[in-house]
C-alpha positions as CSV (number, residue, x, y, z in Angstrom):
1,X,137.3,60.6,88.1
2,X,134.1,58.6,88.7
3,X,130.9,59.5,86.7
4,X,129.2,60.7,89.9
5,X,132.0,63.0,90.8
6,X,132.2,64.3,87.2
7,X,128.5,65.1,87.3
8,X,128.8,67.0,90.6
9,X,131.8,69.1,89.2
10,X,129.9,69.8,86.0
11,X,126.8,70.9,88.1
12,X,129.0,73.3,90.1
13,X,130.7,74.6,87.0
14,X,127.4,75.3,85.3
15,X,126.0,77.3,88.2
16,X,129.3,79.1,88.9
17,X,129.5,80.2,85.2
18,X,126.0,81.7,85.3
19,X,126.6,83.4,88.6
20,X,129.9,84.8,87.5
21,X,128.3,86.4,84.4
22,X,125.5,87.8,86.5
23,X,127.9,89.2,89.1
24,X,130.0,90.9,86.3
25,X,126.8,92.6,84.9
26,X,125.7,93.8,88.4
27,X,129.2,95.1,89.2
28,X,129.3,97.1,85.9
29,X,125.7,98.5,86.5
30,X,126.6,99.4,90.1
31,X,129.7,101.3,89.1
32,X,127.8,103.2,86.4
33,X,124.4,103.7,87.9
34,X,124.5,102.7,91.6
35,X,121.8,100.8,93.4
36,X,119.0,102.2,91.3
37,X,120.5,100.7,88.1
38,X,120.8,97.3,89.8
39,X,117.2,97.5,90.9
40,X,116.0,98.5,87.4
41,X,118.0,95.6,85.8
42,X,116.3,93.4,88.3
43,X,112.9,94.6,86.9
44,X,114.2,93.9,83.3
45,X,115.3,90.4,84.2
46,X,111.9,89.8,85.9
47,X,110.3,90.6,82.6
48,X,112.5,88.0,80.9
49,X,111.5,85.5,83.6
50,X,107.9,86.3,83.1
51,X,108.0,85.4,79.4
52,X,110.3,82.4,79.7
53,X,109.1,81.2,83.1
54,X,105.4,81.0,82.1
55,X,106.4,77.9,80.2
56,X,109.8,76.7,81.3
57,X,109.3,76.6,85.1
58,X,107.0,73.6,84.5
59,X,107.8,72.3,81.0
60,X,111.5,72.6,81.6
61,X,111.3,70.3,84.6
62,X,108.9,68.1,82.6
63,X,111.3,67.8,79.7
64,X,114.1,66.8,82.1
65,X,112.0,64.3,84.0
66,X,110.5,62.6,81.0
67,X,113.8,62.5,79.1
68,X,115.4,60.9,82.2
69,X,112.6,58.2,82.1
70,X,112.8,57.7,78.3
71,X,115.2,55.2,76.8
72,X,115.6,55.7,73.0
73,X,117.3,58.8,71.6
74,X,114.7,59.5,69.0
75,X,112.0,59.4,71.7
76,X,114.0,61.9,73.8
77,X,114.3,64.2,70.8
78,X,110.5,64.0,70.4
79,X,110.1,65.1,74.0
80,X,112.4,68.1,73.4
81,X,110.6,69.1,70.2
82,X,107.1,68.8,71.7
83,X,108.0,70.6,74.9
84,X,109.7,73.5,73.1
85,X,106.8,73.9,70.8
86,X,104.3,74.1,73.7
87,X,106.5,76.6,75.5
88,X,107.0,78.8,72.5
89,X,103.3,78.9,71.6
90,X,102.4,79.8,75.2
91,X,105.1,82.4,75.6
92,X,104.3,84.0,72.1
93,X,100.6,84.3,73.1
94,X,101.6,86.1,76.3
95,X,104.0,88.3,74.4
96,X,101.3,89.2,71.9
97,X,99.1,90.2,74.8
98,X,101.7,92.6,76.2
99,X,102.3,94.0,72.7
100,X,98.6,94.7,72.2
101,X,98.4,96.3,75.7
102,X,101.7,98.2,76.1
103,X,100.4,99.9,79.2
104,X,100.8,96.6,81.0
105,X,104.5,96.8,80.3
106,X,105.1,100.2,81.7
107,X,102.7,99.5,84.6
108,X,104.6,96.4,85.7
109,X,107.8,98.4,85.8
110,X,106.3,101.4,87.5
111,X,107.2,103.7,84.6
112,X,110.9,103.4,85.5
113,X,111.9,101.7,82.3
114,X,111.2,102.6,78.6
115,X,108.5,100.6,76.9
116,X,111.1,99.6,74.2
117,X,113.4,98.0,76.7
118,X,110.6,96.1,78.3
119,X,109.3,94.8,75.0
120,X,112.8,93.7,74.0
121,X,113.1,92.0,77.4
122,X,109.8,90.2,76.6
123,X,111.2,89.0,73.2
124,X,114.3,87.9,74.9
125,X,112.3,85.9,77.4
126,X,110.3,84.2,74.6
127,X,113.5,83.2,72.8
128,X,115.0,82.0,76.1
129,X,112.6,79.1,75.9
130,X,114.7,77.6,73.1
131,X,117.9,77.5,75.1
132,X,116.0,76.5,78.2
133,X,114.4,73.6,76.5
134,X,117.7,72.3,75.1
135,X,119.3,72.7,78.5
136,X,116.5,70.6,80.1
137,X,116.9,68.0,77.4
138,X,120.6,67.7,78.2
139,X,119.8,67.7,81.9
140,X,117.4,64.7,81.6
141,X,120.0,62.9,79.5
142,X,122.7,63.8,82.1
143,X,124.8,65.5,79.5
144,X,126.2,68.1,81.8
145,X,129.2,68.8,79.5
146,X,126.9,70.3,76.9
147,X,125.1,72.3,79.6
148,X,128.4,73.7,80.8
149,X,129.2,74.8,77.2
150,X,125.9,76.6,77.0
151,X,126.5,78.4,80.2
152,X,129.9,79.5,79.0
153,X,128.4,80.8,75.7
154,X,126.0,82.9,77.7
155,X,128.8,84.4,79.8
156,X,130.8,85.2,76.7
157,X,127.8,86.9,75.1
158,X,127.3,89.0,78.2
159,X,131.0,90.0,78.3
160,X,130.8,91.0,74.6
161,X,127.8,93.2,75.3
162,X,129.6,94.9,78.2
163,X,132.8,95.7,76.2
164,X,131.0,96.5,72.9
165,X,131.4,100.2,72.2
166,X,128.3,102.3,73.0
167,X,126.8,104.7,75.5
168,X,126.1,103.5,79.0
169,X,122.3,104.0,78.7
170,X,122.2,101.3,76.0
171,X,124.0,98.7,78.1
172,X,120.7,97.0,79.0
173,X,119.8,96.8,75.3
174,X,123.1,95.3,74.4
175,X,122.7,92.7,77.2
176,X,119.3,91.7,76.0
177,X,120.4,91.4,72.4
178,X,123.3,89.2,73.5
179,X,120.9,86.8,75.3
180,X,118.7,86.7,72.3
181,X,121.6,85.9,70.0
182,X,122.6,82.9,72.1
183,X,119.0,81.5,71.8
184,X,119.1,82.0,68.0
185,X,122.4,80.2,67.7
186,X,121.0,77.2,69.7
187,X,117.9,77.2,67.5
188,X,120.0,77.0,64.4
189,X,122.0,74.1,65.7
190,X,118.8,72.3,66.8
191,X,117.2,72.7,63.4
192,X,120.2,71.3,61.7
193,X,120.3,68.3,64.1
194,X,116.6,67.6,63.5
195,X,116.9,67.9,59.7
196,X,119.8,65.4,59.8
197,X,117.7,62.9,61.8
198,X,114.4,63.7,60.2
199,X,113.8,60.2,58.9
200,X,113.9,58.8,62.4
201,X,112.2,61.7,64.0
202,X,109.0,62.1,61.9
203,X,107.8,58.6,63.0
204,X,107.9,59.4,66.7
205,X,104.7,60.5,68.4
206,X,104.9,63.7,70.4
207,X,104.2,63.1,74.1
208,X,101.7,66.0,74.4
209,X,99.7,64.6,77.3
210,X,102.4,63.8,79.7
211,X,104.1,67.2,79.1
212,X,100.9,69.1,79.4
213,X,100.6,67.7,83.0
214,X,103.6,70.0,83.9
215,X,102.0,73.0,82.2
216,X,99.9,74.2,85.2
217,X,102.9,74.3,87.4
218,X,104.8,76.2,84.8
219,X,102.1,78.8,84.3
220,X,101.6,79.3,88.1
221,X,105.4,79.6,88.8
222,X,106.2,81.4,85.6
223,X,103.4,84.0,86.1
224,X,103.3,84.4,89.9
225,X,107.0,84.5,90.6
226,X,108.0,87.4,88.2
227,X,104.8,89.2,88.7
228,X,105.2,89.0,92.5
229,X,108.8,90.2,92.2
230,X,107.8,93.1,90.0
231,X,105.0,94.0,92.4
232,X,107.2,93.6,95.4
233,X,109.8,96.0,94.1
234,X,107.1,98.6,93.4
235,X,105.7,98.3,96.9
236,X,109.1,98.6,98.5
237,X,110.1,101.5,96.2
238,X,106.9,103.3,97.2
239,X,107.2,102.6,100.9
240,X,111.0,103.1,101.1
241,X,113.0,104.0,97.9
242,X,114.6,102.5,94.8
243,X,117.9,102.8,96.7
244,X,116.6,100.4,99.4
245,X,115.2,98.1,96.7
246,X,118.6,98.0,95.1
247,X,120.2,97.1,98.4
248,X,117.8,94.2,98.8
249,X,118.4,93.1,95.2
250,X,122.2,93.3,95.8
251,X,122.1,91.0,98.8
252,X,119.9,88.6,96.9
253,X,122.4,88.5,94.1
254,X,125.2,87.8,96.4
255,X,123.5,85.1,98.6
256,X,122.1,83.6,95.4
257,X,125.5,82.1,94.9
258,X,124.5,79.7,97.6
259,X,120.9,79.3,96.6
260,X,121.7,78.9,92.9
261,X,124.5,76.4,93.5
262,X,122.2,74.4,95.8
263,X,119.4,74.6,93.3
264,X,121.7,73.7,90.4
265,X,123.0,70.6,92.2
266,X,119.4,69.6,93.0
267,X,118.4,70.0,89.3
268,X,121.4,68.8,87.4
269,X,122.4,65.9,89.7
270,X,119.6,64.9,92.1
271,X,116.5,65.5,89.9
272,X,117.4,62.7,87.3
273,X,118.3,60.4,90.2
274,X,115.0,61.2,92.0
275,X,113.1,60.5,88.8
276,X,114.6,57.0,88.8
277,X,114.1,56.4,92.5
278,X,110.3,57.0,92.6
279,X,109.5,53.3,92.6
280,X,110.7,52.7,96.2
281,X,109.8,55.0,99.0
282,X,113.0,54.2,101.0
283,X,115.3,54.9,98.1
284,X,113.4,58.1,97.3
285,X,113.6,59.4,100.9
286,X,117.2,58.4,101.2
287,X,117.9,60.6,98.1
288,X,116.0,63.5,99.7
289,X,118.0,63.2,102.9
290,X,121.3,63.2,100.9
291,X,120.1,66.3,99.0
292,X,119.4,68.1,102.2
293,X,122.8,67.2,103.7
294,X,124.7,68.3,100.6
295,X,122.9,71.7,100.3
296,X,121.6,72.9,103.7
297,X,124.7,72.4,105.9
298,X,127.2,74.1,103.5
299,X,124.6,76.8,102.9
300,X,124.3,77.5,106.6
301,X,128.1,77.7,107.0
302,X,128.4,80.2,104.1
303,X,125.5,82.3,105.4
304,X,127.2,82.6,108.8
305,X,130.4,83.7,107.1
306,X,128.4,86.3,105.1
307,X,126.9,87.8,108.3
308,X,130.4,88.1,109.8
309,X,131.8,89.8,106.7
310,X,128.9,91.3,104.8
311,X,130.3,94.9,104.6
312,X,133.5,94.0,102.6
313,X,131.6,91.3,100.6
314,X,129.0,93.8,99.4
315,X,131.7,96.3,98.6
316,X,133.6,93.7,96.6
317,X,130.5,92.8,94.5
318,X,129.1,96.3,94.3
319,X,130.5,99.3,96.1
320,X,130.3,100.9,99.5
321,X,126.8,101.6,100.9
322,X,125.2,98.4,99.6
323,X,125.1,96.5,102.9
324,X,121.8,96.4,104.8
325,X,121.5,96.7,108.6
326,X,122.4,93.4,110.3
327,X,118.9,92.7,111.5
328,X,117.5,93.0,108.0
329,X,120.4,91.1,106.5
330,X,119.9,88.2,109.0
331,X,116.2,88.0,108.3
332,X,116.7,87.8,104.6
333,X,119.5,85.2,105.0
334,X,117.3,83.0,107.2
335,X,114.6,83.3,104.5
336,X,117.1,82.3,101.9
337,X,118.0,79.1,103.9
338,X,114.3,78.2,104.2
339,X,114.0,78.8,100.5
340,X,116.6,76.2,99.8
341,X,114.8,73.8,102.2
342,X,111.6,74.3,100.3
343,X,113.3,73.5,97.0
344,X,114.4,70.1,98.3
345,X,110.8,69.0,98.6
346,X,109.9,70.9,95.4
347,X,112.2,68.7,93.4
348,X,110.6,65.7,95.0
349,X,107.2,66.8,93.9
350,X,108.5,67.3,90.3
351,X,110.0,63.8,90.3
352,X,106.6,62.4,91.5
353,X,104.7,64.4,88.8
354,X,102.6,66.1,91.5
355,X,102.2,69.3,89.5
356,X,98.9,70.3,91.1
357,X,100.6,70.5,94.5
358,X,103.4,72.6,92.9
359,X,100.9,74.9,91.4
360,X,99.1,75.5,94.7
361,X,102.4,75.8,96.7
362,X,103.6,78.5,94.3
363,X,101.1,81.0,95.9
364,X,102.9,80.4,99.2
365,X,106.4,81.7,98.1
366,X,107.0,84.9,96.3
367,X,103.2,85.8,96.0
368,X,102.8,85.4,99.8
369,X,105.9,87.6,100.3
370,X,104.4,90.3,98.1
371,X,101.1,90.0,99.8
372,X,102.7,90.4,103.3
373,X,104.6,93.4,102.2
374,X,101.4,95.1,100.9
375,X,99.0,94.0,103.7
376,X,101.0,94.2,106.9
377,X,101.5,98.0,107.0
378,X,97.8,98.4,106.3
379,X,96.5,95.7,108.7
380,X,98.9,96.3,111.6
381,X,99.8,100.0,111.0
382,X,103.4,98.7,110.9
383,X,105.8,101.1,109.2
384,X,107.7,99.5,106.4
385,X,111.5,99.0,106.9
386,X,114.2,96.7,105.6
387,X,113.9,94.5,108.7
388,X,110.1,94.2,108.3
389,X,110.6,93.2,104.7
390,X,113.2,90.6,105.8
391,X,110.7,89.2,108.3
392,X,108.1,88.9,105.6
393,X,110.6,87.1,103.4
394,X,111.4,84.6,106.2
395,X,107.7,83.9,107.0
396,X,106.7,83.3,103.4
397,X,109.4,80.6,102.9
398,X,108.8,78.9,106.2
399,X,105.2,78.4,105.0
400,X,106.3,77.3,101.6
401,X,108.8,74.7,102.9
402,X,106.2,73.3,105.3
403,X,103.6,73.0,102.5
404,X,106.0,71.3,100.1
405,X,107.2,68.8,102.7
406,X,103.6,67.9,103.7
407,X,102.5,67.4,100.1
408,X,105.5,65.2,99.2
409,X,105.3,63.0,102.3
410,X,101.5,62.7,102.9
411,X,101.1,59.7,100.6
412,X,103.0,57.4,98.3
413,X,101.9,56.2,94.9
414,X,100.9,52.5,94.9
415,X,102.5,52.1,91.5
416,X,105.2,53.9,89.5
417,X,104.2,57.3,88.0
C-alpha cells in the first residue's frame, strides 16, 4: 500500500470511528428518551464544543499547520506545548466565567438541563483541549495511525459509559466522565514524554506569535458556532417543539457521516498537503480542485440516496417518527452540501494563514442561520416550520461558501507565508 493510500484509509477510519461512537450514543438515547433526549444531548455537546472550540477551532488548525511546516521533532513538540498551554488558559478563563455566573449555563440550555450536568460538560470541554491539541500535533506530523488509536480509545470509553451499571438519567454524566478520562490519560502520557525529552525541550523557544495569529479565528468559531447552535435550538423549540428540534438534530447526525468524512479527509489528508503547496498558486489550486472532486461528488451521490430512503435510514439510526417531511429534508441536505463546499475554501484559508478572513466568515455560517431563524418570522410574518428552517440553513451556507471562496481567491501572497 502506498503512503498516500494509507493516509486516506487512516483518515476514513478516524472519522468512521468517531461517527460510529456518536451513532451508538444517539441510538441509546433515542431508545430511552426519544427525540427530546437526542436534542438535550445535542445541547450538552454544544456546551463541550463551546469550551473546547473557543481555543481549538483556531489553535488546533494552527498547531497542525505549523507542525507540518516545521522540520525538527523538538521544535514540533514546542509547538504542541505552546498551543496546548494557550488553549487551556483561554478555556479555563471562560470556564471560570461560567462558574461565577451559573445563570449563563442554565440560560444557554433554556433550563432544560441541570446546572451540574452543564458544568461537567464545561469541564469536559476544557479537558478536551488536551486530546485535541495532541490530535492536531499528530495531524501536522501526518501520524494518522496515532490519531486512529485516539479515536478508538474515545469509542471504547463511550461504550464503557453506556454499559456501566447505573440509572438511565445518569447516562449523560457517565458519557461526560468517560470523555474527561480519555483526556486525562492523554495528558499523563504527554507529560511522561516531555519529562523524558526535557533536556532537548527546555532549549526550544515557544512559537507564541505565530500561534496567536490563529487565536482570533478560534475564538470566533469556538464561541459563535456553539452559541449559535444553542440559541438556534432554543428558537426552534419555542417556535415548534423539542420534538421537532430532535428530528432536525437526528438528520444532522445521520448526514454528518458525509460531512464529517469529507471534513476529516480535508483535515487529515489535504490540510498538510495544502500547507506545503502555498508557494505556487497553480499547485495550490490544483489541490483545491482535487479536494472538491473527492468530497463533493461522492457527497452528492450519498445525499440523493438518503432522500430516496430516508424513512428506513432514520428508523435504523433512531426509531420510527424521526424522519422530517421531504421538503424540509431536501432543504437541509442541500445546505449540508453547501457546507462541505464552504469547508474546502476554509481549509485553503487556514493553509494561507488568513485567519482574519476566517474570523469574519464565521459570522456567515451558524450565526447567520440562527439570525435568520429569529428574524424572518418577525420581519416577514412567516410562520416557522421545518421547511422554513431548512431554507434558512441552505441560505446561510450558500453565503458562507461564496465568502470563503472570494477571500481565498481574491489575491495571492507575493512570498511564502
